[in-house]
C-alpha positions, 0 to 999 in steps of 0.5 A: 039581917045585914048592916047597910055600910056607906059604899063610897069611903077611904076608911073602913074603920076610925078609931079615936084613942089615947095611945100608951105603952104597957110594961110587963114583967118577962116570964109571967112574974109579978111586978113587984118582984122583977128586974126584967120588963117588956114595953110595948105600945097599946090602947083598948081602941087600937087593940080593936082596930088591929083585927081589920088592919092586919087582914087589909082593911084601911083603918084610921086612929085619931089621937094626939101625941107629945111633941118630941117625945120617944115614946111618941116616935115608938108609938107612930112607928108601931101604928105604921107597923100594924098597917094603921094610918094615924092623925093627931096634933103634937102638944108640947111636953110643957117640962118635966112635969108636964104631958106624957103618954099613959103607962100600963103596968101590969103582969100577966099573972100565972096559974093560981096567981091572977094578973094585976094592972096599975094604970099611971095616967098622970099628965096624959096627952090623950086627955086633951083630945079636942074636936077642934083639932080634927076636920070632921067634914073632911074625914066623914064627909069627903073621905068617908068612913064605914064604922066609927068605934068608939070606947067608954075609956075615951068617953070618960077620960075628961071633959074634952074627950067627952065632948070629942066622943059626942062630936064624932058620933054626931058627925058619923050620924050625919055622913051616914057612917055606922057607930059601934060603941063598946062601954068599958066602964071604969070606975076611977073615971067616972067618980064625981062625973056620974050625972055628966058621963050618964048623959053623955053615954045615953047620947052615943048609945042612943045613935050607936048602931052596934053596943057592946059591954058586960053586965057591969057596963050596961048597969053603971053606964046606961042604968039598965038592970043587970043579968038576975043571978044564975047559978052555976046552970049555964042555960039559966045564965045565958037566959038571964044575960039575954033578958038583960040585952033585951032590956037594952034594946028597948031602951036604945031601939036605934041599935041593931046589934048588941053583944057581950062576952061570957067568961069563967076563969078557971085559972089564969091560963084556962078559961071558959070563952063564950059570947051572946050577940043579938042581930035585929030579933035573932040571937047568936050564942058561942056557949063557953069552951075551954081556951089556953091563956098566956095573957088575958089582957085585950081578949074583950078587945079582940071580940069586938075588933073580929065582930066589926071586921065580920060586919065590915066584910058583909058576912052573914051575922052567924059568922060575925060572933063566931069570928069575933070569939075566935079573935078574942081567944087569938088575943090572949095567946100573945104577949102584945094586947092585941092579936095580929092575925095572919089571915082569915084562915088562922082565925077560922081554925081557932074557931074550929079547934084546929091547933095542928101545924101548917106546913 
């Protein structure tokens, strides 16, 4: 089956997000013993959107900025360089102890030493995202959007952002925009808000067309029984994940596409990478195969980005998961949290395992 997309539109993809920066030691060193760092712009949702924006589709980011902040200037320039339009209010910093953009402090790990990530989100301006600051009738009604991509990270960031995502989903549904929802469970975000967020996530999932998550996401966000322990047998593991996705579909029958990634870590720099997708009543499976990893952060976002790109291009469903697998693998080969595909051919070469020089 194919997902019917809106024909009159300005934006192929719209993503709400809280933009920030990631600080990473050079040469794959640990944070605590490094004295030289790289800093680049990042957010899970803009990572997803990068696949479509670099491959020429019109993308818009809905966010918020700290007024007169050099980090905000860096973020705006980065989004423009990634071929993304952006819209968002400017919030006064409110002094040294006021608002700022989030900092993600992370090393990539190396060999037998796994990555370590610390999120420093005190005073995060993205927590103020408010539906009152955006003209949803203009964005969804007049301009038109094919796909709205929502993430559980934004959905759980604060009560304001939870309501923001709900209102975006309701507006998208009203105007015929398809909704993609990547659950992205984070225990620290859910603490003391479990009942409220379970209701919010359930409502968003009930109007979504595309649901993505791992076993923890589906269990802890939506209360779906997770996969049974499949042991070391790959076929048994895949069957167990299929059973879980079938339970998700039964609970949320309005969605037509369900996806999850499969990852086995051999070492920090060597993974087995796969994916499962249910499209209508049709299963599509990419059995885990070896990929070499420079930095794993953003691989899952890359998968979702490629999946959505295939849907937006109107390809046959088999290609959605293949392209998503490859864009996820691409993201793990770069120091940014997002892949920057040069063209579709580069992505398909990754899928085919063709790493030869192109001259």
